[in-house]
C-alpha positions as CSV (number, residue, x, y, z in Angstrom):
1,M,107.1,144.8,86.8
2,P,106.8,145.4,83.0
3,D,108.2,148.6,81.6
4,E,105.4,150.1,79.4
5,S,107.1,153.5,78.6
6,A,108.3,152.3,75.2
7,L,104.7,152.2,74.0
8,A,104.2,155.9,74.3
9,V,104.0,156.3,70.5
10,D,103.1,159.9,70.8
11,I,102.2,162.4,73.6
12,G,98.9,161.5,75.1
13,A,98.2,158.3,73.0
14,R,98.3,156.1,76.0
15,D,96.3,158.5,78.0
16,I,93.6,158.4,75.4
17,V,93.4,154.6,75.7
18,E,93.4,154.7,79.5
19,S,90.7,157.4,79.7
20,A,88.5,155.5,77.3
21,L,88.8,152.3,79.3
22,A,87.9,154.2,82.5
23,A,84.9,155.7,80.7
24,C,83.9,152.2,79.6
25,C,84.0,151.1,83.2
26,D,82.0,154.1,84.4
27,D,79.4,154.0,81.7
28,D,78.9,150.4,80.7
29,L,78.7,148.4,83.9
30,T,75.2,149.5,85.0
31,G,73.2,146.5,85.8
32,V,76.2,144.2,86.1
33,A,76.3,142.3,89.4
34,P,78.6,144.3,91.7
35,R,81.2,141.6,92.2
36,V,81.4,140.9,88.5
37,A,81.6,144.6,87.8
38,E,84.5,144.9,90.3
39,A,86.3,142.0,88.6
40,I,85.9,143.6,85.2
41,R,87.3,146.9,86.5
42,Y,90.2,145.0,88.0
43,S,91.0,143.3,84.7
44,L,90.6,146.4,82.6
45,L,92.3,149.1,84.7
46,G,95.4,147.2,85.8
47,Q,98.7,147.9,84.2
48,G,99.0,146.7,80.6
49,K,100.8,147.3,77.4
50,R,97.8,148.7,75.6
51,F,99.5,147.6,72.4
52,R,96.3,146.7,70.6
53,G,94.6,149.9,71.6
54,L,97.5,152.0,70.5
55,L,97.6,150.1,67.2
56,V,93.9,151.1,66.6
57,L,94.8,154.7,67.2
58,A,97.9,154.6,65.0
59,S,96.1,152.8,62.2
60,Y,93.2,155.2,62.3
61,R,95.5,158.2,62.0
62,A,97.7,156.5,59.3
63,A,94.5,155.9,57.2
64,G,93.6,159.6,57.5
65,G,91.3,159.7,60.5
66,D,91.3,162.9,62.6
67,G,88.7,162.2,65.3
68,D,88.9,160.6,68.7
69,A,89.2,156.8,68.2
70,G,89.7,156.1,71.9
71,G,86.4,154.3,72.2
72,L,87.4,151.8,69.5
73,A,90.8,151.4,71.2
74,A,89.0,150.6,74.4
75,A,86.7,148.1,72.8
76,V,89.7,146.1,71.5
77,E,91.4,146.3,74.8
78,V,88.3,144.9,76.5
79,V,88.3,141.9,74.2
80,H,92.0,141.4,74.9
81,A,91.4,141.6,78.7
82,Y,88.6,139.1,78.5
83,S,90.9,136.7,76.7
84,L,93.5,137.0,79.5
85,V,90.9,136.4,82.2
86,H,89.8,133.2,80.6
87,D,93.3,132.1,79.5
88,D,94.5,132.2,83.1
89,L,91.7,130.0,84.5
90,P,92.5,126.7,86.1
91,C,90.8,124.8,83.2
92,M,93.1,126.6,80.7
93,D,96.6,127.7,81.6
94,N,96.0,127.8,85.4
95,D,98.1,130.9,86.1
96,D,98.4,133.0,89.2
97,L,100.1,136.2,87.9
98,R,99.1,138.6,85.2
99,R,100.3,142.2,84.7
100,G,102.3,142.0,87.9
101,R,99.4,141.1,90.2
102,P,97.1,138.1,91.0
103,T,95.0,136.9,88.1
104,V,91.3,137.6,88.3
105,H,90.3,134.2,89.5
106,R,92.9,134.4,92.3
107,A,91.9,138.0,93.3
108,F,88.2,137.0,93.2
109,D,87.2,133.4,92.4
110,V,86.8,131.1,89.4
111,G,83.1,131.7,89.0
112,T,83.4,135.4,89.1
113,A,86.3,135.4,86.6
114,M,84.3,133.3,84.2
115,M,81.3,135.5,84.4
116,A,83.4,138.7,84.1
117,G,85.0,137.3,80.9
118,V,81.7,136.4,79.3
119,A,80.2,139.8,80.2
120,M,83.2,141.7,78.6
121,V,82.4,140.5,75.1
122,P,79.0,142.2,74.7
123,L,80.5,145.2,76.6
124,A,83.2,145.5,73.9
125,A,80.6,145.2,71.1
126,R,78.5,148.0,72.5
127,R,81.5,150.2,73.1
128,A,82.8,149.6,69.5
129,H,79.4,150.4,67.9
130,R,79.0,153.5,69.9
131,A,82.5,154.7,69.2
132,A,82.2,154.0,65.5
133,S,78.9,155.9,65.4
134,D,80.5,158.8,67.3
135,L,83.2,159.0,64.6
136,G,80.5,159.5,62.0
137,A,80.4,155.9,60.7
138,S,77.2,154.9,58.9
139,P,75.2,152.1,60.5
140,G,76.6,149.7,58.0
141,L,80.2,150.6,58.7
142,A,79.6,150.6,62.4
143,G,78.2,147.1,62.1
144,R,81.2,146.0,60.0
145,I,83.6,147.3,62.6
146,V,81.7,145.4,65.4
147,G,81.8,142.3,63.1
148,E,85.5,142.6,62.8
149,L,85.9,142.6,66.5
150,M,83.5,139.8,67.2
151,R,85.0,137.6,64.5
152,A,88.5,138.1,66.0
153,S,87.2,137.1,69.4
154,G,85.1,134.2,68.4
155,A,85.3,130.5,67.4
156,G,87.1,131.3,64.1
157,G,89.6,133.5,65.9
158,M,90.8,133.7,69.5
159,I,88.6,131.0,71.0
160,G,89.4,128.6,68.2
161,G,93.1,129.4,68.5
162,Q,92.9,128.8,72.2
163,L,91.3,125.4,71.6
164,L,94.0,124.5,69.1
165,D,96.6,125.5,71.6
166,L,95.1,123.3,74.4
167,L,94.8,120.4,72.0
168,A,98.4,120.8,71.0
169,E,99.8,120.5,74.6
170,G,102.2,117.6,74.8
171,K,102.6,117.4,71.0
172,R,105.4,118.6,68.7
173,L,103.9,120.8,66.1
174,S,105.4,121.7,62.7
175,L,106.1,125.4,62.0
176,E,103.1,125.5,59.7
177,D,100.7,124.1,62.4
178,L,102.3,126.3,65.1
179,E,101.7,129.4,63.0
180,R,98.1,128.4,62.3
181,V,97.5,128.2,66.1
182,H,99.0,131.5,66.8
183,R,97.6,133.5,63.9
184,A,94.2,132.7,65.5
185,K,95.1,132.8,69.2
186,T,97.1,136.0,69.2
187,G,97.6,137.4,65.7
188,I,93.9,137.8,64.7
189,L,93.1,140.5,67.3
190,I,96.3,142.4,66.5
191,C,95.3,142.2,62.8
192,A,91.8,143.3,63.6
193,S,93.1,146.3,65.6
194,A,94.9,147.5,62.4
195,R,91.8,146.8,60.3
196,I,89.4,148.5,62.7
197,G,91.4,151.7,62.8
198,A,91.7,151.8,59.0
199,L,88.0,151.0,58.5
200,A,86.9,153.8,61.0
201,A,89.0,156.2,58.9
202,G,87.2,155.3,55.7
203,A,89.9,153.1,54.1
204,D,89.0,151.6,50.7
205,D,89.5,147.9,50.0
206,A,93.0,148.4,48.5
207,L,94.2,150.4,51.5
208,L,92.5,148.0,53.9
209,A,94.4,145.1,52.3
210,S,97.7,146.8,53.1
211,F,96.6,147.3,56.8
212,T,95.6,143.6,56.8
213,R,99.0,142.5,55.6
214,F,100.6,144.8,58.2
215,G,98.5,143.5,61.1
216,D,98.8,139.8,60.1
217,A,102.6,139.9,60.0
218,L,102.8,142.0,63.2
219,G,100.4,139.7,65.1
220,L,102.5,136.6,64.3
221,A,105.7,138.5,65.2
222,F,104.2,139.5,68.5
223,Q,103.5,135.8,69.5
224,I,107.0,134.7,68.4
225,A,108.5,137.4,70.6
226,D,106.2,136.3,73.5
227,D,107.5,132.7,73.1
228,V,111.1,133.9,73.2
229,L,110.5,136.1,76.3
230,D,108.8,133.1,78.0
231,V,112.2,131.3,78.1
232,T,114.6,134.3,78.3
233,A,112.9,136.7,80.8
234,T,111.9,136.5,84.4
235,S,108.4,136.6,85.9
236,D,109.2,140.1,87.4
237,Q,110.1,141.4,84.0
238,L,107.1,139.8,82.3
239,G,104.5,140.6,85.0
240,K,103.3,137.0,84.5
241,T,104.7,133.5,85.1
242,A,107.8,132.9,83.0
243,G,108.5,129.4,81.7
244,K,104.8,128.5,81.5
245,D,105.0,127.1,77.9
246,V,107.6,124.6,78.9
247,A,105.6,123.7,82.1
248,L,102.5,123.0,79.9
249,S,104.5,121.1,77.3
250,K,103.5,123.5,74.5
251,S,105.2,123.7,71.1
252,T,106.9,127.1,70.8
253,Y,108.9,129.0,68.2
254,P,112.1,128.6,70.2
255,Q,111.5,124.9,70.4
256,V,110.9,124.6,66.6
257,L,113.4,127.3,65.4
258,G,115.7,127.8,68.3
259,I,115.9,131.1,70.2
260,E,117.9,132.9,67.5
261,G,116.0,131.4,64.7
262,A,112.7,132.6,66.3
263,R,114.1,136.1,66.8
264,R,115.1,136.2,63.1
265,R,111.7,135.1,62.1
266,A,110.0,137.8,64.2
267,R,112.3,140.5,62.8
268,A,111.6,139.3,59.3
269,L,107.8,139.5,59.9
270,V,108.2,143.1,61.3
271,D,110.1,144.1,58.2
272,E,107.3,142.5,56.1
273,A,104.7,144.4,58.1
274,C,106.5,147.8,57.6
275,A,107.0,147.0,53.9
276,A,103.3,146.6,53.4
277,M,102.6,150.0,54.9
278,E,105.5,151.6,53.1
279,G,104.2,150.3,49.8
280,A,100.8,151.9,50.5
281,G,102.5,155.2,51.5
282,R,101.1,155.0,55.0
283,L,104.1,153.9,57.2
284,T,103.8,156.6,59.9
285,P,106.4,157.0,62.7
286,D,103.8,155.7,65.1
287,L,103.2,152.5,63.1
288,E,106.9,152.0,62.7
289,R,107.6,152.4,66.4
290,L,104.8,150.0,67.3
291,A,106.2,147.5,64.9
292,G,109.7,147.9,66.2
293,H,108.5,147.5,69.8
294,V,107.2,144.0,69.1
295,V,110.7,142.7,68.8
296,E,112.5,145.1,71.1
297,R,110.3,144.8,74.1
298,Q,111.4,143.1,77.3
299,S,107.9,142.1,78.6
């Protein structure tokens, strides 16, 4: 099973994310068909890294926020969980294992998994709007935060990136094309996590640009590290099926750059991310530890 202990960026940060996700399940599933609601709970409350939620919290604090941003962290994690539910479907990557247990369509059925994923997107939007308002955001700012999350999850972001990824199966992509796929498929939600935290704390345009550079570099480094782990770690370590990229004939960073070349690229991107925050005077220990975790993790 994946070891998540390295993501405890400070005492209680992970508990904040987990508590907010539990509250989301308790408060926001009224009216959802019972079996779909059960599948949503299964996908949200299973073991996970919570990297994106922790990044929201760390970015919020680094930008000067002092409230409880747990609701925003939960909203981002809901979007991430939805993407995993759909990514694992038979029509996509057709996977059986996620976070150390059966994928949602294996634990329930394909139709339920599809409906659960669809239902999680508006759930995330409602949670993000409520959380931003609770932090004192104006209606305009709350809407902007929701817009950030929805753009990251939509056709110009994760969905578009997933489509590009599917279309690229069996093809040999250039490094430029590969990075274009993964900035959308994986990187954009990580970047949005940093931006959402900063926006909620009232960051101005100049500071927001620094968080954007940080999140963009970190998001790409995260995907490169995932590609390396897919060929160097076991399924038990990952909590998901290892070797899946090769089985699906996908272009990967190890394939294009070699394993060591991919690792060097990921480390360079983490250094670039940290430099962006250092230049803005906002490189906190939490942000630095999260950045380091991207390339040090074993799952």
